[in-house]
C-alpha positions as a printed Julia matrix, in Angstrom:
625×3 Matrix{Float64}:
  89.14   77.54  143.24
  90.73   75.88  146.28
  94.16   76.12  144.66
  93.63   79.79  143.84
  92.62   80.47  147.45
  95.69   78.66  148.78
  97.95   80.54  146.41
  96.46   83.88  147.5
  96.97   82.91  151.13
 100.58   82.06  150.39
 101.14   85.46  148.73
  99.4    87.23  151.62
 101.64   85.57  154.18
 104.95   85.66  152.31
 104.64   88.59  149.87
 101.91   90.97  151.12
 102.81   93.72  148.63
 102.53   91.31  145.69
  99.22   90.04  147.07
  97.95   93.58  147.53
  98.74   94.73  143.98
  97.34   91.54  142.36
 100.26   91.64  139.95
 100.42   87.85  139.51
  96.83   87.55  138.3
  97.03   90.71  136.2
 100.16   89.48  134.42
  98.58   86.09  133.75
  95.49   87.77  132.29
  97.71   90.08  130.2
  99.69   87.13  128.82
  96.47   85.46  127.66
  95.29   88.66  125.93
  98.73   89.19  124.36
  98.65   85.66  122.91
  95.16   86.34  121.52
  96.33   89.58  119.84
  99.38   87.77  118.44
  97.11   85.18  116.81
  94.82   87.89  115.42
  97.83   89.73  114.01
  99.15   86.54  112.42
  95.93   85.79  110.53
  94.82   89.39  109.92
  96.48   89.67  106.49
  96.29   86.1   105.25
  94.42   87.41  102.2
  97.04   89.1    99.94
  94.4    91.6    98.8
  94.62   93.18  102.28
  98.21   94.2   101.46
  97.21   96.12   98.34
  96.73   99.51   99.97
  98.97  102.52  100.55
 100.31  101.73  104.02
  99.2    98.53  105.68
 100.92   99.49  108.95
  97.96  101.73  109.76
  95.41   98.89  109.58
  95.58   98.37  113.34
  94.08  101.83  113.8
  91.9   102.0   110.68
  90.27   98.56  110.99
  89.09   99.03  114.57
  91.58   96.85  116.47
  92.68   99.9   118.45
  89.14  100.25  119.87
  89.07   96.61  120.97
  92.52   97.19  122.46
  91.32  100.25  124.41
  88.15   98.57  125.66
  90.07   95.54  126.95
  92.76   97.74  128.56
  90.2    99.95  130.31
  88.21   96.96  131.6
  91.36   95.27  132.89
  92.68   98.37  134.66
  89.31   99.31  136.18
  88.75   95.74  137.4
  92.25   95.66  138.83
  91.76   98.96  140.68
  88.47   97.77  142.19
  90.14   94.64  143.55
  93.24   96.47  144.76
  91.46   99.36  146.5
  89.75   96.94  148.86
  92.91   97.06  150.94
  95.27   99.99  151.45
  98.06   99.23  153.89
  99.53  102.72  153.77
  96.2   104.39  154.42
  95.52  102.16  157.41
  98.91  102.88  159.01
 100.47   99.48  158.37
 104.27   99.76  158.4
 105.56  100.46  154.9
 109.24  100.86  154.28
 110.76  103.04  151.62
 111.56  100.01  149.47
 108.05   98.58  149.78
 106.48  101.85  148.66
 108.7   102.07  145.61
 108.17   98.38  144.83
 104.43   99.01  144.96
 104.77  101.85  142.42
 106.99   99.67  140.24
 104.35   96.94  140.23
 101.7    99.48  139.21
 103.9   100.43  136.27
 104.42   96.81  135.17
 100.69   96.02  135.44
  99.61   99.07  133.44
 102.32   98.49  130.83
 101.33   94.84  130.38
  97.64   95.8   130.14
  98.12   98.47  127.44
 100.71   97.06  125.02
  98.65   94.59  122.99
  99.66   96.54  119.86
 103.13   94.97  120.0
 101.77   91.43  120.14
  99.49   92.1   117.17
 102.34   93.56  115.12
 104.69   90.74  116.14
 102.18   88.21  114.81
 101.64   90.27  111.65
 105.38   90.57  111.02
 105.99   86.85  111.63
 103.25   85.93  109.14
 104.75   88.2   106.44
 108.23   86.75  106.98
 106.95   83.17  106.83
 104.56   83.69  103.92
 106.87   85.86  101.8
 110.51   84.88  102.55
 113.23   87.27  101.41
 114.89   84.96   98.89
 111.64   84.08   97.17
 110.47   87.71   97.09
 113.81   88.83   95.62
 113.29   86.35   92.77
 109.72   87.54   92.29
 110.78   91.2    92.16
 113.46   90.36   89.6
 110.87   88.64   87.42
 108.42   91.54   87.81
 111.07   94.08   86.79
 111.9    91.96   83.71
 108.22   91.85   82.73
 107.49   95.52   83.5
 108.72   96.73   80.05
 105.79   94.9    78.47
 103.06   96.37   80.68
 102.39   98.96   77.93
 100.42  101.16   80.32
 102.29  104.44   80.31
 103.11  106.0    76.97
 105.9   108.17   78.39
 107.97  105.11   79.33
 108.55  104.22   75.68
 109.73  107.54   74.23
 113.27  107.98   72.98
 114.54  110.0    75.95
 114.2   106.86   78.15
 116.84  104.9    76.23
 120.03  104.16   78.2
 121.52  101.13   76.41
 124.0   100.64   74.8
 125.74  104.02   74.35
 123.35  106.33   76.17
 124.35  105.82   79.8
 126.51  108.93   80.2
 124.65  111.05   77.65
 122.12  113.75   78.35
 118.96  113.94   76.24
 117.83  117.49   75.59
 114.08  117.76   74.94
 113.57  121.53   75.08
 112.94  122.79   71.54
 114.53  126.15   72.29
 117.74  124.44   73.47
 118.18  122.22   70.39
 121.18  122.89   68.13
 119.52  122.55   64.72
 122.86  122.48   62.92
 123.57  119.06   64.45
 121.82  115.71   64.59
 118.51  115.55   66.43
 115.44  113.28   66.38
 111.73  114.11   66.12
 108.61  112.26   67.19
 105.45  114.29   66.62
 105.8   117.25   69.05
 108.92  115.84   70.76
 112.51  116.69   69.9
 115.55  114.77   71.18
 119.24  115.65   71.0
 122.03  113.85   72.84
 125.01  115.52   74.51
 128.13  114.42   76.3
 128.57  115.92   79.75
 131.26  117.3    81.99
 130.83  118.04   85.67
 132.02  120.52   88.25
 131.77  119.97   92.0
 131.13  122.88   94.36
 131.73  122.77   98.12
 131.23  126.43   99.06
 127.93  128.01  100.04
 126.74  131.6   100.02
 125.49  133.47  103.08
 122.02  131.99  102.6
 123.34  128.44  102.77
 122.95  127.69   99.03
 125.74  126.16   96.99
 127.53  128.6    94.66
 127.24  128.26   90.9
 130.58  127.33   89.25
 132.61  130.23   87.89
 132.98  130.69   84.13
 129.95  128.51   83.44
 126.65  129.4    81.79
 123.29  128.33   83.19
 122.24  127.9    79.57
 124.55  124.86   79.33
 123.43  123.33   82.63
 121.9   119.89   82.11
 121.09  119.06   85.73
 122.65  119.1    89.18
 122.9   116.62   92.03
 123.25  117.53   95.7
 125.52  115.33   97.82
 126.06  115.35  101.58
 128.73  118.08  101.57
 128.78  119.22   97.96
 126.8   119.84   94.81
 127.67  118.47   91.38
 126.7   120.49   88.31
 126.52  118.68   84.98
 126.96  120.75   81.81
 126.3   119.91   78.16
 129.42  119.61   76.04
 129.19  118.1    72.52
 126.28  116.78   70.45
 126.54  113.04   69.73
 125.03  111.3    66.72
 123.47  108.1    68.06
 121.61  107.2    64.87
 123.19  103.7    64.61
 121.53  102.73   67.91
 118.04  104.09   67.2
 115.66  101.86   65.24
 112.71  104.26   65.41
 112.05  107.69   66.88
 108.54  106.62   67.94
 107.35  104.5    70.82
 109.39  101.33   71.19
 110.05   98.64   73.77
 113.74   99.19   73.01
 113.47  102.56   74.81
 112.05  101.22   78.08
 114.31  101.67   81.13
 112.02  102.29   84.12
 112.3   100.21   87.29
 109.0    98.96   88.65
 110.17   98.21   92.17
 113.34   98.51   94.25
 113.35   96.81   97.63
 116.02   99.13   98.98
 114.28  100.49  102.08
 116.99  102.79  103.34
 114.66  105.7   104.07
 112.34  105.99  107.05
 108.69  106.69  107.5
 106.81  108.31  104.66
 109.88  108.76  102.44
 110.29  105.02  102.35
 106.9   104.75  100.71
 108.05  106.89   97.8
 111.33  105.05   97.44
 109.84  102.01   95.77
 107.65  104.03   93.4
 109.63  104.7    90.25
 107.82  107.97   89.6
 109.42  109.54   92.67
 112.99  108.38   92.23
 115.51  110.96   91.07
 116.55  109.66   87.66
 119.89  111.48   87.92
 121.12  109.5    90.89
 123.97  107.22   89.92
 122.52  104.1    91.57
 119.2   104.49   89.84
 120.87  105.23   86.5
 122.61  101.87   86.76
 119.34  100.13   87.54
 117.66  101.77   84.55
 120.57  100.82   82.32
 120.31   97.2    83.45
 116.56   97.1    82.72
 117.13   98.55   79.24
 119.99   96.12   78.59
 118.0    93.03   79.62
 114.97   94.15   77.62
 117.07   94.83   74.53
 118.79   91.44   74.73
 115.44   89.67   75.09
 113.95   91.54   72.13
 117.02   90.91   69.96
 116.5    87.16   70.36
 113.19   87.6    68.51
 111.82   84.57   70.28
 108.07   84.98   71.01
 108.02   81.74   73.02
 110.54   83.12   75.52
 108.55   86.33   75.9
 105.37   84.33   76.43
 107.09   82.16   79.03
 108.18   85.26   80.96
 104.64   86.64   80.87
 103.16   83.32   81.95
 105.39   83.22   85.06
 104.47   86.82   85.85
 100.74   86.08   85.64
 101.18   83.13   88.03
 102.93   85.37   90.54
 100.21   87.99   90.16
  97.56   85.35   90.89
  99.47   84.32   94.03
  99.57   87.97   95.15
  95.86   88.45   94.38
  96.41   91.2    91.77
  93.32   91.75   89.63
  93.9    91.37   85.87
  92.53   89.67   82.77
  95.82   89.11   80.95
  96.46   86.05   78.85
 100.13   85.25   78.24
  99.64   84.1    74.64
  97.6    87.15   73.56
  99.85   89.49   75.52
 102.93   88.15   73.75
 101.23   88.67   70.39
 100.53   92.31   71.25
 104.17   92.89   72.09
 105.89   90.9    69.37
 106.85   93.14   66.4
 110.27   91.88   65.31
 111.09   94.77   62.95
 111.65   97.4    65.64
 109.31   96.33   68.49
 107.15   99.45   68.36
 104.41   99.73   70.98
 101.24   98.89   69.08
  98.76   98.2    71.89
  98.21   99.53   75.4
  96.92   97.85   78.58
  94.76   99.58   81.18
  96.0   100.11   84.74
  92.61   99.21   86.19
  89.26   97.78   85.08
  86.8   100.5    84.23
  83.06   99.97   84.03
  81.16   99.98   80.73
  79.96  103.57   81.11
  83.2   104.82   82.7
  85.85  106.45   80.55
  89.33  105.12   81.23
  91.62  107.71   82.83
  95.36  106.84   82.75
  95.99  109.54   85.37
  93.76  107.99   88.04
  95.22  107.62   91.57
  97.04  110.93   91.23
  99.49  109.76   88.58
 100.0   113.13   86.91
 103.0   111.91   84.92
 100.71  110.2    82.41
  99.05  113.31   81.05
  98.89  112.74   77.33
  97.25  116.09   76.54
  99.94  118.66   75.73
 100.11  122.41   76.2
  99.06  124.83   73.54
 102.68  125.81   73.05
 103.47  122.58   71.21
 100.17  122.6    69.35
 100.53  126.03   67.69
 102.12  124.49   64.66
 101.4   127.37   62.28
 102.08  130.18   64.69
 105.22  131.49   66.36
 103.22  132.31   69.5
 103.54  130.32   72.73
 100.36  130.29   74.82
 100.34  129.39   78.51
  97.1   129.62   80.51
  95.54  131.57   77.68
  98.17  134.33   77.56
 100.87  135.06   74.99
 104.22  134.7    76.72
 106.76  134.74   73.89
 106.08  135.81   70.29
 109.51  134.6    69.19
 109.06  131.08   70.61
 110.37  128.14   68.6
 107.5   126.04   67.23
 107.4   122.31   66.62
 106.6   122.82   62.93
 110.14  124.04   62.39
 111.29  120.56   63.41
 108.36  118.53   62.1
 106.69  120.18   59.1
 104.29  117.24   58.66
 102.96  117.32   62.23
  99.42  118.17   61.1
  99.31  114.96   59.06
 100.44  112.78   61.94
  98.55  111.19   64.82
  99.24  112.78   68.2
 100.57  110.55   71.02
  97.4   110.94   73.09
  95.2   109.98   70.13
  97.5   107.06   69.34
  97.2   105.89   72.94
  93.41  106.04   72.94
  93.06  104.43   69.51
  95.21  101.47   70.56
  93.92  100.98   74.1
  92.78   97.38   74.6
  90.29   95.88   77.05
  93.09   94.09   78.88
  93.88   95.51   82.31
  96.32   94.95   85.15
  96.07   96.69   88.55
  99.64   97.96   88.63
  99.24  100.15   91.71
  97.99   97.16   93.71
 101.13   95.21   92.85
 103.4    98.09   93.77
 101.59   98.6    97.08
 101.73   94.87   97.81
 105.5    94.65   97.28
 106.08   97.81   99.28
 103.96   96.67  102.2
 105.7    93.28  102.38
 109.12   94.92  102.6
 107.98   97.66  104.96
 106.4    95.27  107.44
 109.57   93.15  107.42
 111.88   96.11  107.96
 109.84   98.2   110.41
 110.81   97.98  114.06
 107.35   98.45  115.55
 108.66   98.08  119.1
 111.34  100.78  119.0
 109.15  103.22  117.08
 106.23  103.03  119.53
 107.6   101.87  122.89
 108.07  105.44  124.16
 104.33  106.15  123.95
 103.35  103.11  125.99
 106.13  103.61  128.54
 104.92  107.12  129.27
 101.26  106.08  129.37
 102.18  103.44  131.94
 104.35  105.84  133.92
 101.8   108.64  134.21
  98.92  106.27  134.98
 101.1   104.64  137.66
 101.99  107.98  139.29
  98.33  108.99  139.24
  97.2   105.71  140.84
 100.06  105.9   143.33
  99.05  109.45  144.28
  95.49  108.34  144.91
  96.73  105.33  146.87
  98.9   107.49  149.14
  96.96  110.73  149.65
  93.36  109.77  148.89
  90.7   111.06  146.54
  90.13  114.42  148.25
  93.77  115.47  148.03
  94.04  114.26  144.45
  91.0   116.25  143.32
  92.31  119.39  144.99
  95.65  118.79  143.28
  94.02  118.54  139.83
  92.08  121.75  140.43
  95.19  123.54  141.69
  97.21  122.44  138.67
  94.45  123.71  136.36
  94.36  127.09  138.11
  98.15  127.38  137.88
  98.02  126.55  134.16
  95.45  129.29  133.49
  97.45  131.75  135.61
 100.61  131.06  133.6
  98.72  131.65  130.34
  97.24  134.92  131.61
 100.58  136.21  132.9
 102.28  135.29  129.61
  99.63  137.14  127.59
 100.01  140.22  129.8
 103.8   140.01  129.38
 103.48  139.77  125.62
 101.14  142.76  125.2
 103.19  144.88  127.6
 106.29  144.8   125.43
 107.67  141.29  125.72
 106.65  140.13  122.26
 109.27  137.84  120.73
 110.67  136.55  124.01
 107.59  134.71  125.31
 109.31  131.31  125.12
 112.02  132.34  127.58
 109.57  134.12  129.86
 107.04  131.32  130.17
 109.81  128.69  130.47
 111.47  130.43  133.42
 108.11  131.31  134.98
 107.04  127.66  134.97
 110.54  126.61  136.11
 110.41  128.75  139.27
 106.81  127.74  140.01
 107.79  124.08  139.65
 110.85  124.54  141.83
 108.69  126.15  144.52
 106.19  123.27  144.4
 108.99  120.68  144.7
 110.67  122.45  147.63
 107.62  122.94  149.84
 107.17  119.25  150.84
 110.92  118.85  151.32
 111.73  122.0   153.31
 108.48  123.28  154.78
 106.21  120.24  155.23
 105.69  120.75  158.97
 104.84  124.45  158.51
 101.79  123.85  156.32
  98.62  121.85  156.82
  98.59  118.21  155.79
  95.97  118.75  153.04
  97.98  121.65  151.56
 101.21  119.67  151.59
  99.43  116.71  149.96
  98.54  118.97  147.0
 102.21  119.86  146.53
 103.15  116.18  146.85
 100.64  115.06  144.21
 101.73  117.73  141.74
 105.38  116.84  142.39
 104.84  113.11  141.83
 102.88  113.56  138.61
 104.81  116.51  137.22
 108.47  115.91  138.08
 109.37  114.33  134.72
 107.72  117.3   132.99
 109.87  119.58  135.13
 112.99  117.76  133.92
 111.75  118.06  130.33
 111.29  121.8   130.93
 114.93  122.11  132.04
 116.06  120.37  128.86
 113.84  122.7   126.81
 115.36  125.77  128.49
 118.89  124.52  127.74
 117.85  123.89  124.14
 116.41  127.42  123.86
 119.7   128.95  124.97
 121.67  126.76  122.56
 119.47  127.81  119.64
 119.76  131.46  120.62
 123.54  131.13  120.75
 123.51  129.52  117.29
 121.38  132.31  115.87
 123.84  134.87  117.17
 126.81  133.05  115.62
 125.25  132.01  112.32
 123.69  135.09  110.81
 122.92  133.21  107.56
 119.96  131.45  109.12
 121.62  127.99  109.06
 121.56  127.65  112.84
 119.52  124.48  112.34
 122.85  122.72  111.76
 123.89  123.35  115.38
 124.15  120.31  117.64
 121.72  121.1   120.47
 121.08  118.85  123.46
 117.73  117.64  122.07
 119.27  116.77  118.69
 122.23  115.04  120.3
 120.11  112.83  122.59
 117.25  112.32  120.12
 114.92  109.52  121.33
 117.42  108.6   124.07
 116.14  111.7   125.87
 112.87  109.85  126.53
 114.67  106.94  128.22
 116.92  109.26  130.24
 113.98  111.27  131.62
 112.07  108.07  132.37
 115.0   106.68  134.39
 115.26  110.01  136.25
 111.53  109.71  136.99
 111.98  106.29  138.58
 114.96  107.49  140.63
 112.91  110.46  141.83
 110.03  108.19  142.85
 112.41  106.03  144.89
 113.94  109.02  146.68
 110.58  110.74  147.16
 109.15  107.82  149.15
 110.94  109.17  152.23
 108.98  112.43  151.82
 105.77  110.4   151.6
 106.59  108.62  154.85
 107.19  111.96  156.61
 103.93  113.33  155.21
 102.0   110.3   156.48
 103.46  110.78  159.99
 102.0   114.3   160.14
  98.93  114.77  162.36
  95.58  115.25  160.61
């Protein structure tokens, strides 16, 4: 205690402003709390099961850490204010220079910022743990092994149908599955109610758009022949069917086969941001027509085919055994046994899918639903259109839509004697299960935590919290509680007045231009408030001028933001006048050009204003009561 007293005396004698703000002790306390949050973040996800949810980045808010954060921050700031308000040099007419006043405000900002940013320490610890526990090189090897094993999951029937095949001669071919589009005079393939026909393709690239901003359809082409299209940055590529190709030599069976599998379980290519990044690693959301993904699918199909062609059950079992070990390390629930799993897969004649594995463990009285967790792509119950084998009537939602519709019986006369895919799936569903979604979420969360810049994405929020709290405390410190309360009331009255005037303007014929009206109304009111303390301070009472000063200090950055908004409004209006096709969103406005840099620019302007405005505060203090 004696050392603390001596240190305080030293600060009081040498650095009275630092002693007054208690910044040294507040920063020391903040460092201790930051270290504590770092440790909590580091150990928070030691259990891999905690990473098996949709987006683990939200755990800080969902698991209650944010409330502990807020409680600690409030207690620290309130305690600091109680200690600091015991002495107010400015209030008691001690000499305070312009630099000292600004330095005092700057210290308020640093103290509040340090006392409210524990989120960053928590996330830094969390991110460091993930990088140490799951290094990139090791995870890349694990993902490669998982993708090699994925063909044998046998969980989704649709992954094993003939239209998934890409190797060896299917890469640049298009598989037509619409019965009404099939050329029955040429080679096609049938599996129950499915029909497959392969076409070569040719493409045409379009760069021109119509007045609505949509790419034009190529001239002299029929939409009937369109296979699919792909939109690029400045163009759109249309792919059209050309000639039917007989791929019989490469097809061992038209039914379900591991030879057809080409889906990618996980891609750790996190090039997207935010929510889109979450969909990027889920194969169900990836556009199968994209060239990069087509190559990945081809590679999966090639590796799977080569492994199956070896007809070596021991090698398949070894692959599965390694996968199960990785799954155990990641905490993925399953009851798979490598030896039994390999037996279910191994069918050397054509490797047809004979058994299916569940995607989760269902209870004894619970019916297994392959579509659980919103996976609508696994619906094995088909529409009535394909089921009307004896009728030429297509039924959708209970209504006849086309009496001349092509029926599946024209392609498969024996369909009534065959087992439907959904019945085949249910009849061959085993009691083995593997929580696939947990594995996908785990891999995604590991990569997302590694790649997310938590500081840059959230720093703006905490900077502005610290800035506004600092201006508010500084206002109270300079003008006192009475002036500050009157300022809050005055600002509230002005806000209601602006709303009322805007409503009256709108109903009196100004509908459609309210944005411009209210923006300029608030601009001139703000300009008036800023000018009064500068130009007319001595002509108004000290209490009245203190109200203008408080509103100016706390609202100047909002005034600058308003100016930027007005400029942006005029730029958008100009774009709308030039681009009548509604594509004015492509215009480069000031807000779009500056993006998040606008926040930093306005913040710097706010600090400059506070430095310059200290001279006004000194003049106000010199006024008689």
